[in-house]
N, C-alpha and C positions, 0 to 999 in steps of 0.2 A: 616747330611752329605751335603757338598756343591756339587751342580750340576753344570756342565760346562754351559757357556752361548752358547746355540745352535744358537742364532741369530747373534752372532758376526762374521763377515767375516774373512777369513784367510788372513794373510798378503799378499799384492800384488794382491788381488782379489777385484772386486767391491762389495760394499755393496748393497744388494737388499732392497730397501726402502719399508716399509710397508704403506707409505703415497700415496694414489692414486692420479694421476695426473688429470688435467681437463678433463672431458668427460668420466670418468670411474665410474661415480656415480652408474650405474646399476650393476656394479660388486662389488664395495666396496665404499659405500657413506662415505664421511668424516664426522666427528662429527661437529656439528654446535657449534657456540660460547656458552659456558657455559655447553655444553654436556660433560658427562663423557664418556670415552671409553666403548662401549658395551661389555658385556661378551660374549665371543666366545662359541660355542657349547661345552659342556663338562664342563662348569664352569670356563675355563681359561680366563684371561683377555686379550683382544687384545692389540696390541701395540699402543701407542699414535698416533692419527691422523687417526685411522682405526675404523670404526663402522660396526658391522656385518650387512650384507645385510638385507633389510626388508623382512618379510615373504610375499611370492607371493600369489596372489589370482586371480581368473578368473574375468576379468573385460571386459565389452562391451562398448567400447568408442562411443560416439555419432557421427553419420555420417560416420563411417568407414565401417560398414557392417561386421566387423570381430572382433574376440576376441583378446585380448592381455594378456600376462602374465606380470603384472607389480606390483609395490607396491599397497597394499590394498588401495582402494578408488581413485586410479590415473587413469586418462583417456589417459595417454601418454604411449608410448612403442611400440615396433615393433609389426606389425600385425602377427597373428599367427592362423588365421583361414579364409578360403575362401569357396565359393561354388565350386562344382566340375567343372562347366563350366568356372569359373575364373581361376582355377588352370590349367586347360588344355590349356587356352589361353596365360599362361605365359611362358617366356623363362628363363632358368636358365643357368648360366655358368658351365662349367665342373669343377669338384673338383680340386683344387690345389694340386699337388703332391709334396711332399718333395723328395721321391724316387718313380718314376713311377713303378706301379704294386706291391709296398710294403707298402708305407706309404703315405696316403692321408691326407688332412686336417681333423681334428677331433682328438679323443683320440684313440691312439693305445696302447695296453698293450703288452709289450715285457717281456715275462716270460721265466724262464729256471732255472735249478738247480744251486746251488752255484758253482762258479768257472768255469762255462761252457764257459765263454767268453762274457757275456751280456755287461759289461762295455767296453770291447775292441771294440765290434761291435757298441755300441752307440757312442763312441768317434770317431771311423773312419768315421761313417756315418756324424757326425757333422762336422769333418774336411772337408770331400768331399763336403757337401752342402755349407758350408761357402766359400769355394774356387771355387765351380762350376766345380768339377771334375767327377770322376767315383765312384758311390757307388758299393760296392761288386767287385770293379775293373772291372765291366762290364757295369753298367747301368749309362748312362749319367744324370746328375742332373743339374737343374737350380741353379745358385748362389744366395744366400740370407743369411741374419743374422741368426744365430743359438745361442740359450741360452742353455748351458749344466749345470745343477745343479748336480755336483758330490758330493753328500752329505755324501759319505763314504770315500772320498779320501782326501789327502793333496796336497797342491801346488807342493811340491817336486815330489810326485808320478805322478801327472798330467803332470808335465813338462817332466819327464822321458818317460812317455808313448807316449807323443806327439812327442818327439824326435825319438822314435823307429818307429812310424807310418810314419812320414814325412821324416825321414833321412835328406838330405841336402836341401829339399824344405822348403822355408820360411813358418812360420805359418801364416795363414790367419787372417786378422784384423776382419772378420766377425764372429768369434766365440767367445762368451762371456762365461767365465767359473766362477763359484762360488761354494764354499764348504760349504756355509750356507745359509739357507733361513727359515723364520718362516713357521710353518705349515699353510696349506690352510686356516682354519678358524681363525687363529690368525694373519693374516696380509700377508700370502703367496700369496693369490689371487691378492691382491692389488699390492704386489711387483712384481709379474710377469706381471701384466697388466701395471705397470709403464714402465718396460723394453719394452714391446710390443708397447706402445705408442711412445716411443723414437725410435723404429725400426719398422716402418710401413711395410717394405718389408720383415719382418721376415718370414722364412719358416718352422722352427721347434724349439720346446722347449723339451729338454730331462730332465726328473726328475729321477735321479738315486741315491736312490731308492724311490719308492712310499710310503713305510711305514714310511719314515722320514717326509712326508708332510701331511699325511691324517688327523692328529690331533686326539683329544679325542672325541668320539661320545657323543651326549646328553644322559643323564641317561634315561634308559627305552626303548631305541631304539633297535629294533631287530637287529641281526647280519647282516641279508641281507640288511635292510634299511640303516644301518651304511655303509656298503661296497658301496652300490648304491650311497649314498649321497656323500661319499669321492671322488669317481670317477667324480660325478657330478660337483665338484669344477673345475676340469681340463676341463670337457666338456664344461662348460659356457665360459671359456677362449678361448678354440678352436673354438667354434662356433662364438664367438663375433669377433675374429681376423682373422678367416680364415686360421688358422695355424695348423700344425701337432704337437700334444702334445704326447710324448712318455713317458709312465710310466713304468719304469723298475721294475719288480716285481719277485716273486719266485713261484716255483711250489711245490706241496706236494711231500712227499717221496714215497707215494704209487703211483703205475703205473696205467694207465687206457687206455682202448682202444681208447676212444675219447679224443684227446689232450686237448680239452677245460675243460675236468673234472680234468685235473692235475694242473690247476691254483689254487694257494693257496688262501683260503678264501671261501666265499659263492659264489653262481651263481650271486650275485649282482654286483660283480667286472667285470666279463666278460660280463654280461648284459648291463651294463651302458657304456662300451666302444664301439667305433665305429668299431674297429678292434682288433683282438687278434693274436699275433704272439708268438709261443712257440718254443724256441731253445732247441733242444734235442741233447745230445751227439750222434755221428754218429757210424756207424758200417761199416765194409768193408773199402772202400777206402774214405769215407766221415768223416770229423771231426765233422760235425754237420748237422743236418736236421732242416730247419725252416719251421714250418707248419703256414699257414695264413688262416684266415677266417675274414669276415667283411662285412660291409654294402656297401662299395664303392670298395672293392677289391674282386677279384675272389679267391675262395678257391683253395689253392695250396700247394704243399710242394716242397721245394728246398734243394738240397744237396749243402753243403758249405765245403770249406777247410779252415783251419786256419794255417797261416804261423807265429809261435811265434816270429821268428827273426825279423818280420816286423809289428807285431801286426795286421795283415790283415786277414779279412774274405773275400774269394772270391767265387763267384758263379761258380758251376761246370756245365758242359754241360749234356743235357739229363735229363730224369726223375730221381728223387731222388732214386727210387728203384733200378736203375742201379748201384748206388754207395753204397747203404747200404747192398746189398747182398754180400756173400762171393766171393773171387777172381775168383774161378773156374766158379761159376755161372755167375758172371758179364762177364768173358771172352766168355763163350758160348753164352750168350744173345747178347753181342756185335757183334759177328761172325754171329749169325743168323739174326740180323738186317741188316747186309750187304749182307748176302747170305742165305735168308730164304728157307725152304723146304729141308733141308739135314737130313740125318740119322746120328746115333751116329758114325758109321765108317768114314763117310765123314768129320764129325765135328772134330773127334779125329786126322785124318790125317792132316786136315788143321791147327789145333792148336798144333800139335806134343804133344797130351795127351794121357794117356792110355785109350784104348777103353772101357774097363770095367768101368773105373771111369766115363767116359762120359755117358755111358748107364745109370748108377745109378743116376748120377746127373740130367740128362735129365728127368728121371722118377720122381724124386722129384720135379723138377721144374714144370713138368706138373701137379702133384698133388697139388702143392701150387699155381697153377694158373698163374705161370710165363711164361709158354709156352703152346701152343695148339699142338695137334698131329693129324696127318691124314696119315694113311697107313704107319706108321713107320717113317714118316718125321715130323720135328718139325718146328714150326714158333713162333715168338714172340706173346705173348698173345694179344696184340693190333693190330697185323697184319691183315689187311683185304684182303690180297691177297688170290685168290682161292687156295684150297688145291690141 
């Protein structure tokens, strides 16, 4: 059976080369004269011009006082160990944000169920950052080049989606789109590195979807180690170039109380990423809830609304819980935020609701921890006002 060529670019889109540019040897060293292309992990042969990175080992360079992780036997490479006093005397720049509060430099995993709108979200964020507009229609972002690998799309579908998102606004030159790229271990790392070398001000790389890029793991490697190593390819790129790399991924069918446990695969995937974002289908007045946790981002959840006619995800005001509860609960909670300390009769009169329904709803909200009660009066659960 003939298999399609997955590395050929779609018509009209740039080809991502697997040949590393000068200065990227640490990521993807090129074959020297007379060398044959190295076999990539899993037994696949890398594309011509790409040799799999050398195995790293811990080396102590002379005169540096610190360890480096570099090719075996090499004394060159970035410093990776210091004394505690040296470290405390150093100054570090703040992380570069692709989307402040949401996507920092490093690897971010964006996971969600099929058809929840992950690709719409990724594309709209890419367009916003490339143009220097508003992410989620609310968050200002700094303009910079973006690479979007839409590996499950066609040029026609991408064009249609961009038209829906932008309307009459011209498309930004800063967004590069490609529908094909070799897997990470078979030239994909070098291909992305080549683009980043050509775009030193790049702010984000989106890989949609991660499964298309991870490649075949070496024989005998555990599932956890294979998952960790697959994300590690993207991690090295993100760390080397100081860019946000977003891996679009799926979640399990089974639900879990901890949103991290819903990410498909072993814990190696979430463990290797710098941040994990899980987009869930919303309830009540929210179309989606975005859960976030990570090393440089504060753990949070945000309620989002999706406008299909514009292909736009927008950030909703207030805590996500205000938008994911039922309409009656949300109405009561909103009223008590503005006028805390009221009883059911006062609430019912103000909102023109049936008093018995308000009594039962307030009792349920108290039981569920959404309200606190004192002397028959109700307050929002987080309200610190005296009873």
